[in-house]
N, C-alpha and C positions, 0 to 999 in steps of 0.2 A: 341334466347338468351335472358334472363331475364336482365333488367338494373342493374348496379352495385349496386345501392342504396339498392337492395333487399337482398344482400348478408348478411348473418347473421354474426355476429361478436361473436366468441366463447371468453367467459371470461378467461382471461389470468391470473392466481393467481399471486398475488405479490412475493409469496414465491419462485417463480421458475424464477429467472432473467437469463438472458443470460449468460452461463459460458464463462468467458475470461481468459486467460492465462496472465502473466506478459508480458508486451510489447505490448498486444493487443489492438486494438481501438475498441469502441463500434461501433455496426452497424449503418452505417450511411444512410439516405435515398438516393435513387438513382433516380434521374430524367433525362429524355431524354433531351439533350442539344438541344437547337433551332439552326437549320441548316439554315445559310444564304447563298444565291447565291453567288458564287465566281465571282470576277472581270474576264473580259475577258482576257485571256493569262496568269492568274495566276494559280498556283498549290495548290490544297488544301493538306495540311498535312495530311499524313496517320494517322488512329487511333492508330498505334503502337507507334507513336511519344510521345503521351499523356500518355500511359501507361508505357513507359519507363522512364517516368519523364523527358523528353526533350522537352523544350519549342519550339514552332513553328518557332519563330525568329532565332533559333539557326539552322535552315535549311539553312538558306539564306546565300550566299558566304560571306567568311570573309576575311578581308585584308591579303595579303601576309606576312607570318612571325609572325603573331600572333597565340598562341596555341589554341588548339581546347578546348572547355568549357567541364569541367568534368560533366558527367550526375549526376544528385543527385540520392542517393540509393532508390530504390524502398521500400516504406513500407512494413514490414513484415505483411503478413495476415495468421493467423492462423485458422486451420479447426474448432475452437470454434465459430467462428463466423457464418458460414454457418450452424453450428448445431443449434444454436440458432434460426436462421432465419428458419429453416425447422421444428424445433418445433412450430413455430407459424402457419406455414401451417398445420401441424397435427391437431391443434386447430379448424383451419377453416373446414377442411375436416370432422371433426367429428360433427361439428355444422350444416353443411349442407349436411348431408350424403343423404338425400332423391333426391339430383339432383346433376348434373354434374357442375363443377366450371371450368371456363375456366381460361386460364393463364392469359389474360387480367383482368378479375375479381380481381383474387388473387394478381397481380401487383399493381392494384390500392389500394386495401386494405393495403397491406404491403409496399406499395411506393418503390418497386423495379422493374426492366425492366422485360418483359415478358419471356425474353431469360434466366434470372437468375430463374425464376420460373420453366421453363421447365428443366433446369440443376439439381435444386434441387429435383424435381420430379424423375428424372431418378436416382438419388443417392438413394432416399427414396424406388423406387422400387427395385432396383438391388443391393445395398448395404447394406441397412438396412432392406430387405425384408419385407416391409410393404405391405398389400394386396390393393394396388391402382388399381382401373380400369382406362383405359385411352382411350378415343376416340379421334380420329382427325378429322379435319375438322372445319368448322365454327360453327357449332352445337355441337362440341366436347368439352371435357374438363376431369376433373378428380373427382373421388370421391372413398371413402372406399366400399369395397364390404362387409364389416361386421363392427358392431358398437363396439365392445369391442377390440379396437386396443389400444395396448402400444407403446408408442414412445421408441424404442430402443436407448440406449446409444451408442455413438461412443467408439471405442476401445480405451482405454486410454494408453498413454505411460508409460514407466517406470518412467520418470521423474514426470509425473503428479500423479502416485501412491505413489512416494516418497512424493512429496508436501502434500498429503492427509495424510499419516502417520505422517509427521512432525505436520501437524495442529491438528490431534488428540493427539499428545503428549503435545501441548501446551495449551491444554484445563485444564491440570492438576491444574493450580492456580485456576480455576473457582470451584474445589471441595469444597462442604459445603456450597456453596452460591446459591442464587436464579437463579443465571445466568447458573449453570451447566445444569439445564434440557434443557434450550433453546439451548444452544450451542451443546450439544450433541445430540439433535435431529436433528440439522442441519447437522451435521457431518454424523449422520445416514443416512440422506437422500442421501447425496453425494455419500456414499459408495454403496448404493442401485442403483445409477444412473452410477456408474462406471463399466465398462466391461473390464477387462484387456485383452491387445492384446495377452499376453501369459500367462500361468498359473502362478499365483504369490500369495503367502498367504499375505494378507495385515496386519493381526495380526502378522506373523512372522517378516515382513518387520518393523513393529512398535515395536516388542520386540528388535530389534538390535539397537535401537535409545535410547539416554538418554541424558536429558539435565539437567544440573546443575546450580545453581545460589545462590547468596546471598540475604540476607534481608526477609521481609515478603513473604512467598509462598503462600498467599491467598490474593484475591480482597478485597479491602474495602467493606462496606456494599452497596448493589446495589442503596438503596435509597440516600445514601450519594453521591454516584458517581454521580447518575443523578442529584442531587441538585446542587452540585457544577458545573457540566458540564454545565447545562442549564444556570445557573447564569453567568458563563464566557460568553457563547455565547450571551445571551441577555443583557449584562451589568447590572446586578443586584447586590446590596452591599449586603454582607453577614455578619452576626453576629454568634460568636461561641465562645465556651469554648476550651482552647487550652493550653497545658502543653509542654512548650518547654523543651530542654535538660536541661537547667540550671535552670527550675523553680521547685521550691518545690511543688506547687500546680497549678491546671489549672486557667488561667485567661481569663477574657472576651476580645475577640479580634473582631475588625471590619475590614473587608478587602474588597477591589475590585478585584475579581478573575480575571485574565487574561488568564491563559492557565493551563490546566490539563495535566502532563506529567508523565511518568514512568521511573525511573531509577534503576537499580539491583533490580527489583522486588518490588520495592517500589514506591507508588503512592504519588505525590505531586500536589500543584496548587501554580503557581506563580502568587502572589498578591501583591497589594500594600496595606500596613498596614495603615490605616487612621490616628491612634493616632500618628505615628512617621514620617509619609509621605514617607516612604522607601520601598524597594521591599523586600519581603519575601518569602520564599518557605516553605509552610506549607505542613506538612506530613497528608495526609487523615487519617491515623491511628491513630492519636492522636487529632483529630477535632471531638468534641461531642457538641450535642445541637445546630446543624447548622440550622439557619432560615434567612429568607431575612429580610432586615430592611424596605424595600418598597423603598428605595432611588435608582436611576438610575445614572449611570455614562458612559462616553465615553470611550470605551476601545481604548488602543493604536493600532497603526496599526500592523497587524499580522505579517508582515516583520520585525518590530522593535522588536517584542517579540521573534520571532524565532532567530534573531541575537543575542539577549542577552543570550538566552539558550545555543546557539552554542559557546560563549565565556567562558562557565562553562565546568570545567573538570569533576565535579560531580553534587550533588544536592544543594551545596552551592550557595547563590546568592550574598554575600557579595565579597568585593575586586576588586582592580582596574585591568584592563588588563595590563599584564606584558609579556615580551617576555624571557621566561626562556631557558637555555641551560643546560642540564644534560650530564654527561659523564658516561658511564657504562662501565665496565670493566669484563672480565672472562665469564662466561657462559650467564649472563644477556645481555652481548653486542649482541649475536647472537640472542636472544629472541626479543629484541628490534628492530631489523631489520626486523621481520616476522610479527609482530603484529600492529594492527591498534589501536592507543590509542586516537587520536583527530583528527577531520578533517584538523587542522592547523599544523600537525607535519610534520617536515623535517628531515630525517634521514642521517647523514653524516659516513660513515665508516672511522674512523681515522687511525685504525691498524687491525691486525688480530684478536685482542681480545679487541678492544676497539671501541666503538660507540657513537658518540653524538646525542641527541634528542632534538630538538628544538620545544617548544610549545609556542603558543600565547594564552592564557588563564587568567582568573581571579585568582589574588593572594589571593586564599580562602584556606581554610584548606584542600580541596580536593588536592591541588597540594603538600601541604607539606607531607601530607599521602601518596602521589604516591611516593615521594622520598625516606621516611623512609621504605616503604615496601622492598625496595631492600638492605638495610643495608649498609655495607662498599663497596658495588660493585657500587654505584651510589655517584657521586660527582657533587654539583651544581657549574657551571662555571658562572653563572649570573642568575638573579640580585643578587647583594650583600645582599639586604634585606632577600631573601629566603635563602642564604647561611648562615646568621647568626641564622635564625630561627633552620635550621637543626643543625646547631653545638649546639645551646640551649638545643635542645631536645637531642642530644647525650650526652652532659655533665650531664643532669638531670639522664639520664638513668645510666650513669657511677657511679653518686653519690650515687645512691641505691644499688651498689655493685653487 
């Protein structure tokens, strides 16, 4: 057997990362645990105890009357993790096709145990039908019988195909920008790498889906998005021309960008306006001539920025936090019960056709607009300031006839 140091490592392209499904964990290196001699008269816990998530100390006798501990749930392992591992084995077999690779060599290179290598090899031979030659014994190993071998994709589930169809639909906002070609290329590679477990037309599945939204339906300029995002990540001050909704013409602004976010198809950057020393949300679609000033700043903690964004009901940044209670009647009362409006919401059913919605959000125009959209079916119970604003808007509407 040749020493493991002579094992050729095949290049692993960065464009083909391991495929993980939601909730899956990246593949972790597996190392053989050190086995210490057990003291005389003691019993070593079985390997099944660790695999079931039960600590060895829980095997000891417990006092009478104490409840048995509840085992922790075993983390879910998806079949996409071994698929990515077997793809790496495939690359090594292609790079070392002239000789046999033992399970020990592969396990050291991939940082997994030899038993896992043998199990993956059996799957690649029988389930994926790859031309692998295997020889047992000390001088045995594995190798491909030919060179032009393509790694077959594992059968995709209906849920994974639906996720791919949804991702293809979400590319639509990239149309007309320089991001479109790259995003569509990645999705096309995913389509080629997916083999349905049963006959299913992915195009027909996508035609049955539709996503609608308000606001700008295109991404901002990719160079602008990159400039603002990098400045936010690196703590660099920006200067740009910006025309606010109340401005007659663009004005020069200097800001410290904290976070780029998207709300209802519109991209914003949460920033500190240096001139007034206050937080403002600038729309990227109205930012022109963006350039760094050369000055650096210390960004606020990410938790602080995230908490501030979560207090907002929409894209506005002004207003103090208030606890608003709105009573809905009629049809909207049932709609309110079934929808998600804000992470702080509390829904209380008052009657068959009455529902109270409590929100802990900033007292910004977003909150006023949210109440007005429901018309006479929404009544503000508190705070009194919001109730007066709604009444003033209703009186102004009535005065116009």
